[in-house]
C-alpha atoms as an extended CHARMM CRD file, in Angstrom:
* protein
*
       173  EXT
         1         1  MET       CA             94.5700000000      100.3520000000      110.9150000000  PROA      1               0.0000000000
         2         2  ASN       CA             92.0390000000      101.8860000000      113.2480000000  PROA      2               0.0000000000
         3         3  ILE       CA             92.3970000000      102.1220000000      117.0070000000  PROA      3               0.0000000000
         4         4  GLY       CA             89.2130000000      100.1700000000      117.6670000000  PROA      4               0.0000000000
         5         5  SER       CA             90.8170000000       97.0580000000      116.2030000000  PROA      5               0.0000000000
         6         6  ILE       CA             93.8260000000       97.1190000000      118.5470000000  PROA      6               0.0000000000
         7         7  CYS       CA             92.6900000000       98.7690000000      121.7810000000  PROA      7               0.0000000000
         8         8  SER       CA             91.9220000000       96.8670000000      124.9510000000  PROA      8               0.0000000000
         9         9  ARG       CA             88.2190000000       96.8850000000      125.7930000000  PROA      9               0.0000000000
        10        10  ARG       CA             89.0400000000       95.9090000000      129.3740000000  PROA      10              0.0000000000
        11        11  ILE       CA             88.6430000000       99.1060000000      131.3730000000  PROA      11              0.0000000000
        12        12  VAL       CA             89.4250000000       99.1550000000      135.0800000000  PROA      12              0.0000000000
        13        13  THR       CA             88.1510000000      102.1730000000      137.0120000000  PROA      13              0.0000000000
        14        14  ILE       CA             88.7360000000      103.5650000000      140.4590000000  PROA      14              0.0000000000
        15        15  ASP       CA             86.8270000000      106.1960000000      142.3870000000  PROA      15              0.0000000000
        16        16  SER       CA             88.6570000000      109.4950000000      142.7260000000  PROA      16              0.0000000000
        17        17  LYS       CA             88.3730000000      109.2790000000      146.5280000000  PROA      17              0.0000000000
        18        18  ALA       CA             90.2940000000      105.9780000000      146.7330000000  PROA      18              0.0000000000
        19        19  THR       CA             93.7950000000      106.0950000000      148.1840000000  PROA      19              0.0000000000
        20        20  LEU       CA             97.0270000000      105.6300000000      146.2730000000  PROA      20              0.0000000000
        21        21  ALA       CA             97.5640000000      102.3600000000      148.1460000000  PROA      21              0.0000000000
        22        22  GLN       CA             94.1410000000      101.1260000000      147.0320000000  PROA      22              0.0000000000
        23        23  ALA       CA             94.9940000000      102.0660000000      143.4440000000  PROA      23              0.0000000000
        24        24  ALA       CA             98.2630000000      100.1300000000      143.5950000000  PROA      24              0.0000000000
        25        25  ALA       CA             96.4840000000       97.1050000000      145.0580000000  PROA      25              0.0000000000
        26        26  GLN       CA             93.8060000000       97.2470000000      142.3640000000  PROA      26              0.0000000000
        27        27  MET       CA             96.4450000000       97.4340000000      139.6150000000  PROA      27              0.0000000000
        28        28  ARG       CA             98.1390000000       94.3910000000      141.1200000000  PROA      28              0.0000000000
        29        29  ASP       CA             94.9340000000       92.4250000000      141.6060000000  PROA      29              0.0000000000
        30        30  ARG       CA             93.5050000000       93.2430000000      138.1710000000  PROA      30              0.0000000000
        31        31  HSD       CA             96.8680000000       92.9750000000      136.3460000000  PROA      31              0.0000000000
        32        32  VAL       CA             96.6730000000       96.3840000000      134.6860000000  PROA      32              0.0000000000
        33        33  GLY       CA             99.0890000000       99.2780000000      134.3490000000  PROA      33              0.0000000000
        34        34  ALA       CA             96.5010000000      102.0540000000      134.3120000000  PROA      34              0.0000000000
        35        35  LEU       CA             93.2770000000      102.9410000000      136.0520000000  PROA      35              0.0000000000
        36        36  VAL       CA             90.5870000000      105.2730000000      134.7920000000  PROA      36              0.0000000000
        37        37  VAL       CA             89.7050000000      107.6290000000      137.6380000000  PROA      37              0.0000000000
        38        38  THR       CA             85.9960000000      108.3480000000      137.9610000000  PROA      38              0.0000000000
        39        39  ALA       CA             83.6870000000      110.5480000000      140.0070000000  PROA      39              0.0000000000
        40        40  THR       CA             79.9260000000      110.7850000000      140.2830000000  PROA      40              0.0000000000
        41        41  SER       CA             78.3640000000      113.9190000000      138.8790000000  PROA      41              0.0000000000
        42        42  PRO       CA             74.7010000000      114.9280000000      138.4200000000  PROA      42              0.0000000000
        43        43  GLU       CA             74.9440000000      113.4660000000      134.8970000000  PROA      43              0.0000000000
        44        44  GLY       CA             76.2530000000      110.1650000000      136.2490000000  PROA      44              0.0000000000
        45        45  LEU       CA             79.6800000000      108.5770000000      136.4010000000  PROA      45              0.0000000000
        46        46  ARG       CA             82.3410000000      110.5530000000      134.5250000000  PROA      46              0.0000000000
        47        47  VAL       CA             86.0500000000      110.2160000000      133.8280000000  PROA      47              0.0000000000
        48        48  THR       CA             88.1480000000      112.6870000000      135.8050000000  PROA      48              0.0000000000
        49        49  GLY       CA             91.6220000000      111.3960000000      134.9820000000  PROA      49              0.0000000000
        50        50  VAL       CA             93.9830000000      108.4870000000      134.5050000000  PROA      50              0.0000000000
        51        51  VAL       CA             96.6510000000      107.1210000000      136.8300000000  PROA      51              0.0000000000
        52        52  THR       CA             99.3580000000      104.6890000000      135.7590000000  PROA      52              0.0000000000
        53        53  ASP       CA            101.7470000000      102.3630000000      137.5090000000  PROA      53              0.0000000000
        54        54  ARG       CA            104.5180000000      104.7020000000      136.3610000000  PROA      54              0.0000000000
        55        55  ASP       CA            102.7720000000      107.6300000000      138.0960000000  PROA      55              0.0000000000
        56        56  LEU       CA            102.7250000000      105.6580000000      141.3340000000  PROA      56              0.0000000000
        57        57  VAL       CA            106.3980000000      104.7500000000      141.0890000000  PROA      57              0.0000000000
        58        58  ILE       CA            107.7550000000      108.1310000000      140.0520000000  PROA      58              0.0000000000
        59        59  HSD       CA            105.5220000000      110.4300000000      142.0770000000  PROA      59              0.0000000000
        60        60  VAL       CA            104.8330000000      108.3150000000      145.1310000000  PROA      60              0.0000000000
        61        61  LEU       CA            107.4780000000      105.6800000000      145.8090000000  PROA      61              0.0000000000
        62        62  ALA       CA            110.3830000000      107.8120000000      144.6180000000  PROA      62              0.0000000000
        63        63  GLN       CA            109.3000000000      110.5810000000      146.9830000000  PROA      63              0.0000000000
        64        64  SER       CA            108.5450000000      108.2840000000      149.9260000000  PROA      64              0.0000000000
        65        65  VAL       CA            104.9210000000      109.4190000000      150.0870000000  PROA      65              0.0000000000
        66        66  ASP       CA            102.5620000000      107.4000000000      152.2770000000  PROA      66              0.0000000000
        67        67  GLY       CA            100.1060000000      105.9280000000      149.7670000000  PROA      67              0.0000000000
        68        68  SER       CA             97.3790000000      105.5430000000      152.3580000000  PROA      68              0.0000000000
        69        69  GLU       CA             97.2040000000      109.2710000000      153.0890000000  PROA      69              0.0000000000
        70        70  PHE       CA             96.4990000000      110.6610000000      149.6290000000  PROA      70              0.0000000000
        71        71  ALA       CA             93.5260000000      110.2580000000      147.3220000000  PROA      71              0.0000000000
        72        72  ILE       CA             94.0840000000      109.0280000000      143.7880000000  PROA      72              0.0000000000
        73        73  ALA       CA             92.5370000000      112.3100000000      142.5660000000  PROA      73              0.0000000000
        74        74  ASP       CA             95.6550000000      114.0880000000      143.8930000000  PROA      74              0.0000000000
        75        75  LEU       CA             97.8730000000      112.0860000000      141.5410000000  PROA      75              0.0000000000
        76        76  ALA       CA             95.6930000000      111.4050000000      138.5010000000  PROA      76              0.0000000000
        77        77  ASN       CA             96.5110000000      113.1990000000      135.3010000000  PROA      77              0.0000000000
        78        78  ARG       CA             93.4640000000      115.4010000000      134.7420000000  PROA      78              0.0000000000
        79        79  ARG       CA             94.5330000000      116.3170000000      131.2310000000  PROA      79              0.0000000000
        80        80  ILE       CA             92.6610000000      113.4990000000      129.5270000000  PROA      80              0.0000000000
        81        81  ALA       CA             94.1260000000      112.3340000000      126.2310000000  PROA      81              0.0000000000
        82        82  SER       CA             91.8010000000      110.3670000000      123.9970000000  PROA      82              0.0000000000
        83        83  VAL       CA             91.1650000000      109.2520000000      120.4380000000  PROA      83              0.0000000000
        84        84  SER       CA             88.1460000000      107.8420000000      118.6720000000  PROA      84              0.0000000000
        85        85  GLU       CA             88.0430000000      104.1280000000      117.9830000000  PROA      85              0.0000000000
        86        86  LYS       CA             87.7260000000      105.1170000000      114.3050000000  PROA      86              0.0000000000
        87        87  ASP       CA             91.0230000000      107.0680000000      114.3240000000  PROA      87              0.0000000000
        88        88  ASP       CA             94.1530000000      105.5190000000      112.8710000000  PROA      88              0.0000000000
        89        89  THR       CA             97.3710000000      104.5780000000      114.6450000000  PROA      89              0.0000000000
        90        90  SER       CA             99.1950000000      107.5650000000      113.2100000000  PROA      90              0.0000000000
        91        91  LEU       CA             96.8620000000      110.0110000000      114.9440000000  PROA      91              0.0000000000
        92        92  ALA       CA             97.1230000000      108.0770000000      118.2140000000  PROA      92              0.0000000000
        93        93  LEU       CA            100.9140000000      108.3770000000      118.1180000000  PROA      93              0.0000000000
        94        94  ASP       CA            100.6200000000      112.1180000000      117.4670000000  PROA      94              0.0000000000
        95        95  VAL       CA             98.2650000000      112.5450000000      120.4440000000  PROA      95              0.0000000000
        96        96  MET       CA            100.5860000000      110.5090000000      122.6990000000  PROA      96              0.0000000000
        97        97  ARG       CA            103.5080000000      112.7130000000      121.6920000000  PROA      97              0.0000000000
        98        98  GLU       CA            101.5100000000      115.9130000000      122.1800000000  PROA      98              0.0000000000
        99        99  PHE       CA            100.2980000000      114.9110000000      125.6660000000  PROA      99              0.0000000000
       100       100  GLY       CA            103.4910000000      113.0820000000      126.7020000000  PROA      100             0.0000000000
       101       101  VAL       CA            101.5980000000      109.8990000000      127.6190000000  PROA      101             0.0000000000
       102       102  ARG       CA            101.8870000000      106.1940000000      126.8410000000  PROA      102             0.0000000000
       103       103  ARG       CA             98.1800000000      105.3730000000      127.0320000000  PROA      103             0.0000000000
       104       104  LEU       CA             95.1170000000      106.9360000000      125.4980000000  PROA      104             0.0000000000
       105       105  LEU       CA             91.4640000000      106.5630000000      126.3210000000  PROA      105             0.0000000000
       106       106  VAL       CA             89.4190000000      105.3650000000      123.3520000000  PROA      106             0.0000000000
       107       107  THR       CA             85.9470000000      106.7420000000      122.7310000000  PROA      107             0.0000000000
       108       108  GLY       CA             82.9910000000      105.5250000000      120.7160000000  PROA      108             0.0000000000
       109       109  ASP       CA             80.6020000000      107.4930000000      118.5300000000  PROA      109             0.0000000000
       110       110  ASP       CA             78.7960000000      109.0100000000      121.5100000000  PROA      110             0.0000000000
       111       111  GLN       CA             82.0300000000      110.0130000000      123.3190000000  PROA      111             0.0000000000
       112       112  GLN       CA             81.6280000000      107.1780000000      125.8050000000  PROA      112             0.0000000000
       113       113  LEU       CA             84.7400000000      105.3610000000      126.9580000000  PROA      113             0.0000000000
       114       114  VAL       CA             85.1030000000      102.0550000000      125.0820000000  PROA      114             0.0000000000
       115       115  GLY       CA             88.7450000000      101.1280000000      125.6590000000  PROA      115             0.0000000000
       116       116  ILE       CA             92.3750000000      102.0230000000      126.2420000000  PROA      116             0.0000000000
       117       117  VAL       CA             95.2280000000      101.8600000000      123.7500000000  PROA      117             0.0000000000
       118       118  SER       CA             98.8130000000      101.6910000000      124.9660000000  PROA      118             0.0000000000
       119       119  LEU       CA            102.1190000000      102.3670000000      123.3130000000  PROA      119             0.0000000000
       120       120  ASP       CA            102.7330000000       98.6030000000      123.4780000000  PROA      120             0.0000000000
       121       121  ASP       CA             99.4960000000       98.0050000000      121.5220000000  PROA      121             0.0000000000
       122       122  LEU       CA            100.6160000000      100.4670000000      118.8530000000  PROA      122             0.0000000000
       123       123  ALA       CA            104.1260000000       98.9720000000      118.6710000000  PROA      123             0.0000000000
       124       124  ALA       CA            102.6700000000       95.4830000000      118.1990000000  PROA      124             0.0000000000
       125       125  ALA       CA            100.3350000000       96.7300000000      115.4530000000  PROA      125             0.0000000000
       126       126  CYS       CA            103.1890000000       98.5070000000      113.6690000000  PROA      126             0.0000000000
       127       127  ALA       CA            105.3960000000       95.4140000000      113.9820000000  PROA      127             0.0000000000
       128       128  SER       CA            102.6150000000       93.3220000000      112.4720000000  PROA      128             0.0000000000
       129       129  ASP       CA            102.3370000000       95.7860000000      109.5790000000  PROA      129             0.0000000000
       130       130  MET       CA            106.1120000000       95.6680000000      109.0530000000  PROA      130             0.0000000000
       131       131  ASP       CA            106.0100000000       91.8630000000      108.9960000000  PROA      131             0.0000000000
       132       132  ARG       CA            103.2680000000       91.9470000000      106.3570000000  PROA      132             0.0000000000
       133       133  LEU       CA            105.2990000000       94.4660000000      104.3480000000  PROA      133             0.0000000000
       134       134  ALA       CA            108.3610000000       92.1970000000      104.5090000000  PROA      134             0.0000000000
       135       135  ARG       CA            106.2390000000       89.2680000000      103.3000000000  PROA      135             0.0000000000
       136       136  VAL       CA            105.0200000000       91.3120000000      100.3430000000  PROA      136             0.0000000000
       137       137  ILE       CA            108.6010000000       92.1750000000       99.3990000000  PROA      137             0.0000000000
       138       138  ARG       CA            109.7240000000       88.5470000000       99.7980000000  PROA      138             0.0000000000
       139       139  SER       CA            106.8040000000       87.3380000000       97.7120000000  PROA      139             0.0000000000
       140       140  GLY       CA            107.7080000000       89.7600000000       94.9280000000  PROA      140             0.0000000000
       141       141  LEU       CA            111.3470000000       88.6670000000       94.9830000000  PROA      141             0.0000000000
       142       142  GLU       CA            110.3370000000       84.9970000000       94.8480000000  PROA      142             0.0000000000
       143       143  ARG       CA            108.0050000000       85.6950000000       91.9250000000  PROA      143             0.0000000000
       144       144  GLU       CA            110.7810000000       87.5170000000       90.0890000000  PROA      144             0.0000000000
       145       145  ALA       CA            113.2290000000       84.6990000000       90.7990000000  PROA      145             0.0000000000
       146       146  ALA       CA            110.8140000000       82.1940000000       89.2580000000  PROA      146             0.0000000000
       147       147  TYR       CA            110.9320000000       84.1350000000       85.9730000000  PROA      147             0.0000000000
       148       148  SER       CA            114.6950000000       84.7110000000       85.9780000000  PROA      148             0.0000000000
       149       149  ALA       CA            117.2830000000       83.2810000000       83.6130000000  PROA      149             0.0000000000
       150       150  PRO       CA            118.3690000000       79.6600000000       83.9360000000  PROA      150             0.0000000000
       151       151  ALA       CA            119.7150000000       78.7250000000       87.3170000000  PROA      151             0.0000000000
       152       152  THR       CA            123.2490000000       79.8480000000       87.9820000000  PROA      152             0.0000000000
       153       153  PRO       CA            125.7880000000       77.2960000000       89.1060000000  PROA      153             0.0000000000
       154       154  PRO       CA            126.0870000000       76.9930000000       92.8570000000  PROA      154             0.0000000000
       155       155  ALA       CA            128.6230000000       79.2080000000       94.5670000000  PROA      155             0.0000000000
       156       156  PRO       CA            131.9500000000       77.5480000000       95.3560000000  PROA      156             0.0000000000
       157       157  VAL       CA            132.3620000000       76.1630000000       98.8470000000  PROA      157             0.0000000000
       158       158  LEU       CA            134.5740000000       78.5160000000      100.8130000000  PROA      158             0.0000000000
       159       159  ARG       CA            136.3490000000       77.2870000000      103.9070000000  PROA      159             0.0000000000
       160       160  ILE       CA            137.2940000000       79.5830000000      106.7250000000  PROA      160             0.0000000000
       161       161  PRO       CA            140.5820000000       78.7900000000      108.4780000000  PROA      161             0.0000000000
       162       162  ALA       CA            140.5080000000       77.9810000000      112.1740000000  PROA      162             0.0000000000
       163       163  MET       CA            141.2500000000       80.7870000000      114.6010000000  PROA      163             0.0000000000
       164       164  GLY       CA            144.9520000000       81.4800000000      114.9560000000  PROA      164             0.0000000000
       165       165  THR       CA            145.8800000000       80.2200000000      111.4690000000  PROA      165             0.0000000000
       166       166  ALA       CA            146.5130000000       82.0600000000      108.2360000000  PROA      166             0.0000000000
       167       167  GLY       CA            147.2030000000       85.2670000000      110.1740000000  PROA      167             0.0000000000
       168       168  TRP       CA            143.7450000000       85.3620000000      111.7250000000  PROA      168             0.0000000000
       169       169  GLY       CA            143.5850000000       86.1640000000      115.3930000000  PROA      169             0.0000000000
       170       170  THR       CA            146.9750000000       87.8600000000      115.4790000000  PROA      170             0.0000000000
       171       171  VAL       CA            147.3800000000       91.5490000000      116.0700000000  PROA      171             0.0000000000
       172       172  MET       CA            149.6610000000       93.4420000000      113.7630000000  PROA      172             0.0000000000
       173       173  ALA       CA            151.6580000000       96.1850000000      115.4270000000  PROA      173             0.0000000000
């Protein structure tokens, strides 16, 4: 499964000069857990980093930093981790592990930003694959059962005694 089929194409950016408080408000208002930090260069707008809700909690709130005094550029992870939309989920997991991140930027053919893939996206895709695998196994078992020997007699009905009877529920010393 390629990353382009599971990534979110909804990209929310913030200027590198914005404050930490503005970043937190934008995350809240836009219902996202990560912002792509941008800055204007002679070539145009470029990605300079990524900041996550986790970054804000661990590095700002936990240290009692005033979010209105610092620019988002001071907090953003400048080590940008990305994968191509054509890459598979396995490579994305390897890159996440290598960079120690839970989100990756996703690029198109021309290295332009086209989306973000999160660990949650990858977990959902893997769970979907596991469900399909289980269905394949079940289908094979059902097919085999249809060709099996004549039906076996039903299992006898077994009754379980109530708690506290037949020695159940008592502790032996």
